[in-house]
C-alpha positions, 0 to 999 in steps of 0.5 A: 509047098517047098519050105524055101518058098515065101508063103506071101508069094506062093499061089497055094499059100502056106500049109506046113504048119508043123514047120512054123518054128522049124528053124531054117525050114520055116517058110516065115523065117525064110521070108523075113531073111537077113538084115538087108532083106526086103522084109526088114527094109519094109519094116524099117520104112513102116517104122519111119512112117509111123514116127511123125517126128522124122517126117521131112516136112516136120524136120524142115519146119523145125529148121525153119523155126530155128532160123526164125528164132535166130533172125529175131534175136539178131534183129532184136540186138540191132534194134535195141542198139539203135534205140539206145544210141539214138536216145543218147544222140550218138552216131551209129557208124564208124570210120572203119567198120572192118573186122580188123578195126579196133573200133568199128563204130558205136552200133557194131561195138554195142551189138558186140557188147550185147553178145559178150553179155549173152552167149545166145546173142553172141552165137547169132551176130556179126561173124556168126550170122549169114552175110546176107542177114546180119541186119547192120547195113546202112539201109537196115539202120535207116529203115529202123530209124524211120520206124522209130520216127513214125512211132514218135510222130504218132505219139506226139500226134496222140498227145496233141489231140484236139488241143491248140498248137504252133509250128516252127519252120525254117527256109528250105533250098533245093539242089540248085540252091534256090529258095522254095516258093512260099505257095509250094512250101505252104502246100507242103506244110498243109500236107504234113498237117493234114497227114497228121490230122492237125487242123489249121484252125487249131494253130496258135503260133508260127515262127520262121526266119526273116526270108521274104517268102516266110516272113513277108507281110503280104505273100509270106507264109505267115500271111497265108496262114493268117488268111486261113486262121487269124489266131496264128500269131507269128514271131521271128525265130529267136535262134535266127535273130541271135545269128543275125545279132552275132554277125552284125556285132562281129562286123563292127570289130575292124579286126574280125571284119578284115579277117573274114573279108580276106577269108571270103576273098580267098574262097571266092578266088578259088571257087569261081574258077573250075581250073583253080578247083581242079588244082585245089583237088590235085594239091589236096590229094598230094597233101593227104597222101603225104600226111597219111604216109607220115601218119599225120592223118588217120585212115579209115572208111569215110575219112580223107575225102576230097572236099571244097572250100565252104562259103560263109553265109551272112545269116549263119554264124556257124557257116563262118566256123565251117569256112575256117575249118575248110581253110585249115583242113586244106591250108597247104593245097590253098597256099599252093593254088594261090602261089600259082596265081602269082 
């Protein structure tokens, strides 16, 4: 056998045992070859195969676990921030949440504060997070709030147990500004009670406003509940009665009555005409642009939007305040519309 022939590919095998360690004349060493030989490549491949830590599935799994860790840490910062802000009754979003803003809103600022206190958190939040997985969008905020709300409802239900309870319900209006029928509202309340496993027979009180569909003696919601359970004592909502008392007391003063009468007249004059509403919006847009140009108005996300004059309600004292605020905010535009009317 030729010494240059590989003993592993020869048909006769290896017979020159005297040349096993004879340098280049050794067929085995010739088979091993240099660094890039097929033998050495096969040895490297075998070592890699035996090294389980370098297997592709394991490497991918380690990367996946790292991503899961980062996502959980990022989400934990958001969840804890929302929990604390909600507990304190603070708003989550800001007017300007862009990266260049000096105040990006309570939620983002609190997440940034967590990042300043912990470098691990800072490495996975905001600009250091993927754009599709920052967990700060309004949709994510609502989902987290819904989860917290559900947990609160479950805790309240557990605390009630089989004890007696009362309910307080205010009137509700749909998109067309019409009050719901008492039977529909009654059905909705029954559904809520049933979903929370609360028995009507355990109800011992109910409070509503003075609307006929709620307070009515014969067909009001309180009467329908009384038919199912005679122990559901009904009272007229004290907060609503206070509102009525304030409205009635204010109406006794001539100056206040005159002021709000003129206020309602202005709102009605502008609101009943589509043409005047269009003129109001046009004048409002011009006024906002001028005030922004002179730095009299703040700019940012969600501010300086077009609005309408707010009507005051006979049973809501706060509605008079909202009506005055809308007049003040659009004062220049309202004056412009009234001047055009002559």
